C-alpha positions, 0 to 999 in steps of 0.5 A: 260655659259661655265666654265670661265663665258664668256657668248658668250659661245665657238666659234664654231669649230672643237672641239665644233663640236665633239660629238654635230652633232645631227640627225635631222627630214630630215636633213637639206633640209628646202629649198623648197624640193630640194636637192641633184643632183636635186638642182645642175640642177636647180641652175642656173640664167638667167641673159642677156637681154631678159631671159624673164623678165616682169616687172611691168605694171606701167609708164616708167617700163622697157619692157620685155627684155629691155637692162640693165647694170648688175655689176659682183662683185669678191666674195673676200672679203676686209677684213676676221673677225674671228667668236670669234672677233664678237660672243656675245653668242652662245645658244643650241636650239635643232633641230633649222631651222627658226628664226623671231623677235616679242615682243622683243624676237628671236623665233626658229623654230625646226624640231620637232614642237616645237617653242623655245622663246629666251629672248636676255636680258639673251640670255636664252631659255624663254619658248616653244610652239608647237605640236609634228610633225612626218612624217605625219604632219611636216612641216617648217615655221614661221613668225610673225606680226598682234599681233601673232606669225605664224607656222603650224601643217601639211598644217595647220597655227597654230596662236600663242599667244606671251605673253601667249605662246599658240596655240589659232587657228588652220587655215586649208589652204592646206600649202605647206609642204617646204615654211620656210617663213611666211610673213605677209603683208597688214593686212594677213599672206601669204601661199603658197598653192595648190597641185602644190604650184601654190597658193598664200592665205592670211589670215586675222590676225583679223578673222583668216579667210583665204581670198584672193587666188591669182592665181601664174603662176608657181608652187612655193616653198617659199617667199622671207623675206620682209622689215617692211611695204612691201605691195609686196610679192616676190615668188621664184618658182625654177624648175628642168627645169631653164627656167622654173624657176620664181620670182614673184612679187605680189601685196598683196593690190591690190591682182595682179601680178606686174611682173615676171623674168625668175631667179632661186632665192632662200633664198631671202630678198625683200627691197622697192629698191631690192630683194637680192636672192641665185642663183648657180653663186653668190648672185643677187641684182634684181632691184624691180621696173624694175625686172631686175638684177643689180648685180651678186656677184659672189661666195656669195651664199646662197645655198640651206640652206642659207638665206639673211638679209638686214639693210639699206645698209648692207647685211647679206648672210649667206652661207653654205660654207664661213658661213657668208659675209657682202656687202655694197648695196652703193658701191656693194661691198662684205666688210667682211667675218665672220669665224669660225674655222670650217664651221658649215653648213647653216642656217638662219639669222636674225637682232634683238635687235642690234644684228645679229642672226644666225642658225648653223644647224649642231651643235644645236647652235643659234649665237648672232653676233655683227652687227656693226663691 
């Protein structure tokens, strides 16, 4: 708490950045190992008809290359809101990266291998759990479901008892290092495995055993976050050759590929109706049934270090350059941009406990914002 008693802490700005920038393990390159000039080469998106999409093999689904209408949305927001107007709290967490919510707590993955638990009732840390991470055991990733919080050590998955704050199982599964989103669906935690990231492996939450292994048609880097109750997992497979990039929809109940789309997509969030994902031209909205892009929000982009969260018709986009945007899914409009005094780099975003939570990677802050603005 600051000296004035304002539990929001300082608004993030140039004055707050001074003296607080710190090195983290391997910088902030959290996104499937793509960074620097290589990232610019792969962040391209095929949005026209005939771009190689393969819709799901269900009745009435669009055929590959079928004509479709895509809306292009200007990136300018209707209004700009200062960060200080919506900031509820700023919580210092060192080396922070990924977020999840479980058992009433916000869980923050740190680059040093530990996980910090945040109590939303007090906006303070309420314990930590994990193991030291060095270059040989470094990994990214956090998720929750099936009675546990899940993280990793090296290529193994760690199962954390959220009540006892203790690692209760280590599961050797061959996880790729860069997968940051460990998603839970159909009673399993889903992990990208294989030497080239060309497998999707489920871990049964009831037995802690790696179960189904689903062969993927491409090497992949991460999963999209999922709305609750989803039976499909979206796999993001960027490539140095944009024409080889894929987004793959996997039915994890039937353990089958539902469809693929030639699209370089990163940092996505999937609902029952849509996938929202970043590209170099802006945020792309993909129809979950036809696997066709239906809207492009120009200038609103996650970049390599951003994220997306969806709550009904509200879509929040965390951007490295523009900080935070809010979109209206009903009208496909950019309604608001949240702007700090100075942009604190990229970060992840989470809707939980009635608020919007986002990391500010450059300055080791977890920010809590009003989500009803």
